[in-house]
C-alpha positions as CSV (number, residue, x, y, z in Angstrom):
1,M,0.0,0.0,0.0
2,A,1.4,3.4,-1.1
3,R,2.0,5.9,1.6
4,Y,3.8,9.2,2.1
5,T,7.2,8.7,3.7
6,G,8.6,12.3,3.5
7,P,8.8,15.0,6.2
8,V,5.3,15.6,7.3
9,C,6.0,19.2,8.4
10,R,6.6,19.9,4.7
11,L,2.9,19.1,4.1
12,C,1.8,21.7,6.7
13,R,4.1,24.3,5.1
14,A,2.6,23.5,1.6
15,E,-0.9,24.2,3.0
16,Q,0.3,27.1,5.3
17,K,-1.9,25.5,8.0
18,K,-1.4,23.3,11.0
19,L,-2.6,19.8,9.9
20,M,-1.9,18.3,13.3
21,L,0.2,15.5,11.8
22,K,2.8,15.2,14.6
23,G,0.8,15.6,17.8
24,D,2.5,17.6,20.5
25,R,5.2,18.9,18.1
26,C,2.4,20.8,16.3
27,K,1.6,22.7,19.5
28,S,5.2,23.5,20.3
29,D,7.5,26.3,19.1
30,K,9.2,23.8,16.8
31,C,6.2,23.9,14.5
32,P,7.3,25.5,11.2
33,I,3.9,27.3,10.9
34,N,4.7,29.0,14.3
35,K,8.0,30.0,12.8
36,K,6.2,31.4,9.7
37,R,8.4,29.4,7.4
38,P,7.4,29.8,3.7
39,A,5.9,27.1,1.5
40,P,8.5,24.5,0.3
41,G,10.2,25.2,-3.0
42,K,9.5,28.9,-3.0
43,D,11.8,31.9,-2.7
44,P,10.7,33.6,0.6
45,K,11.3,37.0,-1.1
46,A,9.1,36.2,-4.2
47,R,5.7,37.8,-4.5
48,P,2.9,35.3,-4.3
49,G,1.0,35.0,-7.6
50,K,-2.8,34.9,-7.9
51,R,-4.1,31.3,-7.8
52,S,-6.7,30.2,-10.4
53,D,-10.0,28.7,-9.3
54,Y,-8.6,25.2,-10.1
55,G,-5.6,26.0,-7.9
56,L,-7.7,27.0,-5.0
57,Q,-9.9,23.9,-5.3
58,L,-6.9,21.7,-5.5
59,R,-5.4,23.1,-2.4
60,E,-8.6,22.5,-0.4
61,K,-8.7,18.9,-1.6
62,Q,-5.0,18.4,-0.8
63,K,-5.5,20.0,2.7
64,L,-8.4,17.7,3.6
65,K,-6.7,14.6,2.2
66,R,-3.6,15.3,4.2
67,I,-5.4,16.0,7.4
68,Y,-7.0,12.5,7.3
69,G,-3.7,10.9,6.0
70,M,-5.2,9.4,2.9
71,Q,-3.8,8.7,-0.6
72,E,-5.5,10.0,-3.7
73,K,-7.1,6.8,-4.8
74,Q,-8.7,6.1,-1.4
75,F,-9.8,9.7,-1.0
76,S,-11.5,9.5,-4.5
77,L,-13.3,6.4,-3.5
78,F,-14.7,8.1,-0.4
79,F,-15.8,11.0,-2.5
80,D,-17.6,8.7,-4.9
81,R,-19.4,7.1,-2.0
82,A,-20.4,10.5,-0.6
83,L,-21.7,11.4,-4.0
84,R,-24.0,8.4,-4.1
85,M,-25.4,9.1,-0.6
86,T,-28.5,11.3,-0.1
87,G,-28.0,14.8,1.1
88,I,-25.2,17.3,0.5
89,T,-22.1,15.7,-0.9
90,G,-19.5,17.8,1.0
91,E,-21.2,17.1,4.3
92,N,-21.5,13.4,3.4
93,L,-17.8,13.3,2.7
94,F,-17.0,14.7,6.2
95,V,-19.3,12.2,7.9
96,L,-17.5,9.3,6.1
97,L,-14.1,10.6,7.0
98,E,-15.0,11.0,10.6
99,R,-16.4,7.5,10.7
100,R,-13.0,6.0,9.8
101,L,-11.7,3.8,12.6
102,D,-8.2,5.5,12.7
103,N,-9.9,8.9,12.9
104,V,-12.2,7.7,15.7
105,V,-9.2,6.3,17.6
106,Y,-7.5,9.7,17.3
107,R,-10.7,11.6,18.3
108,L,-11.0,9.3,21.4
109,R,-7.5,10.5,22.5
110,F,-6.0,7.0,22.2
111,A,-3.3,8.6,19.9
112,V,-1.8,12.1,19.5
113,S,-2.2,12.1,15.7
114,R,-4.1,10.3,13.0
115,S,-0.9,8.7,11.7
116,Q,-0.2,7.3,15.2
117,A,-3.8,6.1,15.4
118,R,-3.5,4.4,12.1
119,Q,-0.4,2.6,13.4
120,I,-2.2,1.5,16.6
121,V,-5.0,0.1,14.5
122,L,-2.7,-1.7,12.0
123,H,-0.8,-3.3,14.9
124,G,-4.0,-4.9,16.2
125,H,-4.4,-3.0,19.5
126,I,-8.1,-1.9,18.8
127,T,-11.4,-3.6,19.2
128,V,-14.8,-2.7,17.9
129,N,-17.7,-4.2,19.9
130,G,-15.2,-6.5,21.5
131,K,-13.8,-7.9,18.3
132,G,-10.3,-7.0,17.0
133,V,-10.2,-4.8,13.9
134,N,-7.0,-3.8,12.2
135,I,-8.3,-1.9,9.2
136,P,-7.8,1.9,9.5
137,S,-10.5,2.6,6.9
138,Y,-13.2,0.5,8.7
139,L,-16.3,2.7,9.0
140,V,-17.6,2.9,12.6
141,R,-21.4,2.9,13.1
142,P,-23.5,4.6,15.8
143,D,-23.4,2.8,19.1
144,D,-20.2,1.0,18.2
145,V,-17.9,0.7,21.2
146,I,-14.2,1.2,20.4
147,G,-11.6,0.0,22.9
148,I,-8.0,-0.9,23.6
149,K,-7.3,-4.6,23.8
150,E,-6.6,-5.8,27.3
151,P,-2.9,-6.8,26.6
152,S,-2.4,-3.3,25.0
153,K,-3.7,-1.2,27.9
154,N,-0.2,-0.8,29.2
155,L,1.1,0.9,26.0
156,V,2.9,4.1,26.9
157,V,1.8,5.9,23.8
158,V,-1.9,5.3,24.6
159,K,-1.5,6.3,28.2
160,E,0.3,9.5,27.3
161,A,-2.3,10.4,24.6
162,L,-5.1,9.9,27.1
163,K,-3.6,12.5,29.4
164,E,-4.8,15.0,26.7
165,F,-8.4,14.0,27.5
166,G,-8.4,15.9,30.8
167,K,-7.3,19.1,28.9
168,S,-9.6,19.2,25.9
169,G,-12.2,16.3,26.2
170,V,-13.7,14.6,23.1
171,M,-16.0,15.7,20.3
172,P,-19.8,15.8,21.2
173,W,-20.6,12.7,19.0
174,L,-18.2,10.6,21.1
175,Q,-18.3,9.3,24.6
176,L,-15.1,8.2,26.4
177,D,-14.4,6.1,29.5
178,P,-10.7,6.9,30.1
179,D,-10.3,4.5,32.9
180,G,-11.7,1.6,30.9
181,M,-9.8,2.8,27.8
182,K,-12.9,2.5,25.6
183,G,-15.4,4.9,24.0
184,K,-18.6,4.9,22.1
185,F,-19.4,6.4,18.7
186,L,-22.8,8.0,19.6
187,A,-23.9,9.2,16.2
188,A,-22.6,10.5,12.9
189,P,-21.6,14.2,13.3
190,R,-23.1,17.1,11.5
191,R,-20.7,19.3,9.5
192,S,-21.2,22.2,11.9
193,D,-20.0,19.9,14.8
194,I,-16.6,19.5,13.3
195,T,-15.4,22.8,14.5
196,D,-11.6,22.2,14.2
197,L,-12.0,21.9,10.4
198,A,-14.4,24.8,10.0
199,D,-12.0,26.6,7.6
200,V,-12.0,23.7,5.1
201,K,-14.2,24.7,2.1
202,E,-15.7,21.3,1.1
203,Q,-17.8,22.9,-1.7
204,M,-14.5,23.6,-3.6
205,I,-13.6,19.9,-3.4
206,V,-17.0,19.0,-4.8
207,E,-16.5,21.5,-7.6
208,L,-13.1,20.1,-8.4
209,Y,-14.3,16.5,-8.7
210,S,-17.3,17.7,-10.7
211,K,-15.1,18.9,-13.6
């Protein structure tokens, strides 16, 4: 399976936005966005040119794809599925992305980043309704209970990540039992509930794929 193996901070610089790809580092002074470093491959003294409509749409798609840590083919498949669903395509896309198991593991504070959550899932540390699931793209359903396997509850990375729960809690469509290291997916979120991605213009992504 293809995956990006380059420096992830370069992706944040390309979008000129914190994509929260490295957990605590993104909140520290080491973050290149905090240092106001320019986009990669550009002369910092060069005047920025005006982007075309296609360029703006492409950047929105790349931003969302990178936030959720997906490759182009898989992201396109998710968009096609959102297109076939009833309702607004852009909102459907967000609902599908939020239902991904690796994203839910991240949202439940079992990992400090989605990439770490994906690794935890792939290594077989996660259960859904008591059964082991090691597929990051598995779509969680309402009332599903996601937990850490009993032998994996001593993982340092999970314990450290859960400390964040006391600071910021979890999203309103989730319920977390930090002591039992398990949580419940209460319901699919509405677009307005995903406040940390409020600046993503999903309509531009729909327009890009509609061409």
